[in-house]
C-alpha positions as YAML, in Angstrom:
chain: A
units: angstrom
residues:
- id: 1
  name: UNK
  ca: [0.00, 0.00, 0.00]
- id: 2
  name: UNK
  ca: [2.81, 2.35, 0.91]
- id: 3
  name: UNK
  ca: [4.47, 1.78, -2.49]
- id: 4
  name: UNK
  ca: [1.24, 2.78, -4.26]
- id: 5
  name: UNK
  ca: [1.03, 6.04, -2.28]
- id: 6
  name: UNK
  ca: [4.69, 6.90, -2.98]
- id: 7
  name: UNK
  ca: [4.21, 5.95, -6.64]
- id: 8
  name: UNK
  ca: [1.16, 8.22, -6.86]
- id: 9
  name: UNK
  ca: [3.09, 11.10, -5.32]
- id: 10
  name: UNK
  ca: [5.99, 10.62, -7.74]
- id: 11
  name: UNK
  ca: [3.62, 10.49, -10.71]
- id: 12
  name: UNK
  ca: [1.80, 13.59, -9.43]
- id: 13
  name: UNK
  ca: [5.06, 15.52, -9.03]
- id: 14
  name: UNK
  ca: [6.19, 14.37, -12.48]
- id: 15
  name: UNK
  ca: [2.93, 15.52, -14.03]
- id: 16
  name: UNK
  ca: [3.15, 18.90, -12.25]
- id: 17
  name: UNK
  ca: [6.72, 19.41, -13.51]
- id: 18
  name: UNK
  ca: [5.67, 18.47, -17.05]
- id: 19
  name: UNK
  ca: [2.86, 21.07, -16.97]
- id: 20
  name: UNK
  ca: [5.19, 23.69, -15.48]
- id: 21
  name: UNK
  ca: [7.81, 23.22, -18.22]
- id: 22
  name: UNK
  ca: [5.22, 23.00, -20.97]
- id: 23
  name: UNK
  ca: [3.66, 26.32, -19.94]
- id: 24
  name: UNK
  ca: [6.85, 28.25, -19.14]
- id: 25
  name: UNK
  ca: [9.12, 26.96, -21.89]
- id: 26
  name: UNK
  ca: [7.04, 26.63, -25.08]
- id: 27
  name: UNK
  ca: [8.62, 25.80, -28.41]
- id: 28
  name: UNK
  ca: [10.10, 28.72, -30.35]
- id: 29
  name: UNK
  ca: [7.04, 29.38, -32.56]
- id: 30
  name: UNK
  ca: [4.29, 28.12, -30.27]
- id: 31
  name: UNK
  ca: [1.20, 30.27, -30.26]
- id: 32
  name: UNK
  ca: [2.66, 32.87, -32.65]
- id: 33
  name: UNK
  ca: [0.60, 34.42, -35.45]
- id: 34
  name: UNK
  ca: [2.22, 36.69, -38.05]
- id: 35
  name: UNK
  ca: [0.56, 38.80, -40.72]
- id: 36
  name: UNK
  ca: [2.22, 40.95, -43.39]
- id: 37
  name: UNK
  ca: [0.54, 43.51, -45.66]
- id: 38
  name: UNK
  ca: [2.60, 44.98, -48.51]
- id: 39
  name: UNK
  ca: [1.99, 48.56, -49.64]
- id: 40
  name: UNK
  ca: [3.55, 49.71, -52.92]
- id: 41
  name: UNK
  ca: [4.19, 53.27, -54.09]
- id: 42
  name: UNK
  ca: [2.42, 54.50, -57.21]
- id: 43
  name: UNK
  ca: [5.65, 54.44, -59.23]
- id: 44
  name: UNK
  ca: [6.29, 50.83, -58.14]
- id: 45
  name: UNK
  ca: [9.79, 51.61, -56.87]
- id: 46
  name: UNK
  ca: [9.11, 51.54, -53.15]
- id: 47
  name: UNK
  ca: [7.36, 49.12, -50.82]
- id: 48
  name: UNK
  ca: [6.71, 49.14, -47.12]
- id: 49
  name: UNK
  ca: [5.19, 46.43, -45.00]
- id: 50
  name: UNK
  ca: [2.71, 46.47, -42.15]
- id: 51
  name: UNK
  ca: [3.63, 43.50, -40.00]
- id: 52
  name: UNK
  ca: [1.74, 42.12, -37.03]
- id: 53
  name: UNK
  ca: [2.89, 39.50, -34.56]
- id: 54
  name: UNK
  ca: [0.52, 38.09, -31.93]
- id: 55
  name: UNK
  ca: [1.67, 35.54, -29.39]
- id: 56
  name: UNK
  ca: [0.92, 33.99, -26.03]
- id: 57
  name: UNK
  ca: [-1.34, 31.21, -24.92]
- id: 58
  name: UNK
  ca: [-4.30, 33.59, -25.00]
- id: 59
  name: UNK
  ca: [-2.93, 35.82, -27.81]
- id: 60
  name: UNK
  ca: [-2.57, 38.66, -25.35]
- id: 61
  name: UNK
  ca: [0.73, 40.04, -26.68]
- id: 62
  name: UNK
  ca: [0.93, 42.02, -29.89]
- id: 63
  name: UNK
  ca: [3.42, 44.12, -31.79]
- id: 64
  name: UNK
  ca: [2.91, 45.93, -35.09]
- id: 65
  name: UNK
  ca: [5.73, 47.39, -37.16]
- id: 66
  name: UNK
  ca: [5.97, 49.41, -40.34]
- id: 67
  name: UNK
  ca: [9.08, 48.16, -42.08]
- id: 68
  name: UNK
  ca: [11.10, 48.11, -45.28]
- id: 69
  name: UNK
  ca: [11.60, 44.36, -44.80]
- id: 70
  name: UNK
  ca: [9.11, 41.79, -46.07]
- id: 71
  name: UNK
  ca: [10.34, 39.11, -43.66]
- id: 72
  name: UNK
  ca: [7.28, 37.51, -42.06]
- id: 73
  name: UNK
  ca: [9.26, 36.12, -39.12]
- id: 74
  name: UNK
  ca: [10.58, 39.24, -37.42]
- id: 75
  name: UNK
  ca: [11.79, 40.89, -34.28]
- id: 76
  name: UNK
  ca: [11.07, 44.63, -34.12]
- id: 77
  name: UNK
  ca: [14.05, 46.84, -34.95]
- id: 78
  name: UNK
  ca: [13.50, 50.27, -33.39]
- id: 79
  name: UNK
  ca: [16.24, 51.75, -35.61]
- id: 80
  name: UNK
  ca: [14.60, 50.62, -38.85]
- id: 81
  name: UNK
  ca: [10.89, 50.05, -38.05]
- id: 82
  name: UNK
  ca: [8.01, 52.09, -36.71]
- id: 83
  name: UNK
  ca: [7.09, 50.12, -33.60]
- id: 84
  name: UNK
  ca: [3.63, 49.86, -31.96]
- id: 85
  name: UNK
  ca: [2.79, 47.50, -29.12]
- id: 86
  name: UNK
  ca: [-0.34, 46.63, -27.19]
- id: 87
  name: UNK
  ca: [-3.78, 45.27, -27.87]
- id: 88
  name: UNK
  ca: [-5.45, 48.42, -29.16]
- id: 89
  name: UNK
  ca: [-7.13, 48.90, -32.54]
- id: 90
  name: UNK
  ca: [-4.58, 49.70, -35.27]
- id: 91
  name: UNK
  ca: [-6.31, 51.50, -38.10]
- id: 92
  name: UNK
  ca: [-4.67, 52.67, -41.31]
- id: 93
  name: UNK
  ca: [-5.38, 54.17, -44.71]
- id: 94
  name: UNK
  ca: [-3.06, 54.08, -47.73]
- id: 95
  name: UNK
  ca: [-3.73, 56.86, -50.21]
- id: 96
  name: UNK
  ca: [-1.51, 58.52, -52.85]
- id: 97
  name: UNK
  ca: [1.82, 57.21, -51.49]
- id: 98
  name: UNK
  ca: [0.88, 58.19, -47.94]
- id: 99
  name: UNK
  ca: [0.17, 55.79, -45.09]
- id: 100
  name: UNK
  ca: [-2.10, 57.31, -42.48]
- id: 101
  name: UNK
  ca: [-2.02, 55.61, -39.08]
- id: 102
  name: UNK
  ca: [-4.78, 56.13, -36.50]
- id: 103
  name: UNK
  ca: [-3.49, 55.22, -33.05]
- id: 104
  name: UNK
  ca: [-3.43, 56.15, -29.38]
- id: 105
  name: UNK
  ca: [0.33, 56.72, -29.15]
- id: 106
  name: UNK
  ca: [2.85, 57.70, -31.76]
- id: 107
  name: UNK
  ca: [5.84, 55.58, -32.61]
- id: 108
  name: UNK
  ca: [9.30, 57.09, -32.80]
- id: 109
  name: UNK
  ca: [10.41, 57.80, -36.36]
- id: 110
  name: UNK
  ca: [13.19, 55.27, -36.94]
- id: 111
  name: UNK
  ca: [16.46, 56.78, -38.18]
- id: 112
  name: UNK
  ca: [17.10, 53.98, -40.70]
- id: 113
  name: UNK
  ca: [13.63, 53.88, -42.27]
- id: 114
  name: UNK
  ca: [13.70, 55.14, -45.85]
- id: 115
  name: UNK
  ca: [10.82, 55.08, -48.30]
- id: 116
  name: UNK
  ca: [9.05, 57.10, -50.99]
- id: 117
  name: UNK
  ca: [5.89, 56.34, -49.02]
- id: 118
  name: UNK
  ca: [5.19, 58.92, -46.32]
- id: 119
  name: UNK
  ca: [3.94, 57.80, -42.91]
- id: 120
  name: UNK
  ca: [1.61, 60.14, -41.03]
- id: 121
  name: UNK
  ca: [0.59, 59.23, -37.51]
- id: 122
  name: UNK
  ca: [-2.78, 60.59, -36.37]
- id: 123
  name: UNK
  ca: [-2.80, 60.45, -32.59]
- id: 124
  name: UNK
  ca: [-6.29, 60.12, -31.16]
- id: 125
  name: UNK
  ca: [-7.60, 59.94, -27.64]
- id: 126
  name: UNK
  ca: [-9.22, 56.68, -26.58]
- id: 127
  name: UNK
  ca: [-12.92, 57.70, -26.95]
- id: 128
  name: UNK
  ca: [-12.22, 59.18, -30.39]
- id: 129
  name: UNK
  ca: [-10.39, 56.04, -31.62]
- id: 130
  name: UNK
  ca: [-13.03, 53.67, -30.26]
- id: 131
  name: UNK
  ca: [-15.81, 55.76, -31.79]
- id: 132
  name: UNK
  ca: [-14.11, 55.28, -35.15]
- id: 133
  name: UNK
  ca: [-13.67, 51.56, -34.41]
- id: 134
  name: UNK
  ca: [-17.21, 50.92, -33.09]
- id: 135
  name: UNK
  ca: [-19.75, 49.63, -35.57]
- id: 136
  name: UNK
  ca: [-16.98, 49.53, -38.18]
- id: 137
  name: UNK
  ca: [-17.56, 53.21, -38.97]
- id: 138
  name: UNK
  ca: [-13.92, 53.42, -40.12]
- id: 139
  name: UNK
  ca: [-14.89, 51.50, -43.27]
- id: 140
  name: UNK
  ca: [-17.08, 54.38, -44.44]
- id: 141
  name: UNK
  ca: [-13.94, 56.55, -44.42]
- id: 142
  name: UNK
  ca: [-11.86, 54.08, -46.45]
- id: 143
  name: UNK
  ca: [-9.83, 53.10, -43.39]
- id: 144
  name: UNK
  ca: [-8.68, 49.52, -42.81]
- id: 145
  name: UNK
  ca: [-8.19, 47.55, -39.60]
- id: 146
  name: UNK
  ca: [-5.01, 45.58, -38.96]
- id: 147
  name: UNK
  ca: [-5.64, 44.81, -35.31]
- id: 148
  name: UNK
  ca: [-8.63, 44.58, -33.00]
...
């Protein structure tokens, strides 16, 4: 009887350690979702990319970059990419070689970002941004949604 109890404890501890390592040390690409949208200038000579990465067991981590690189697997480079983080709506409009961003906080202009496409950040307060987001009213203005 005593062997069964000790065996049960060992199995229980082993199971608990397995769960602990599975949750805290996931595989490199576990629970990661990437999306890339290419935007091309009217003369066809320049492209920039809106890239989104969402990760975590409940997809509660998100980063969005505006980049010159098309690489779908990416780590944000604050010297070369516009960098936005957080789970807030990311709205944009691309019109006449200008990318308009509608966001709560501006990203720093990266020193090594070069493009014929201009990036304009429209900083909005939270009620104003969510009013645009609610009921998909942004669509009536020709604005697109990259992130919810």
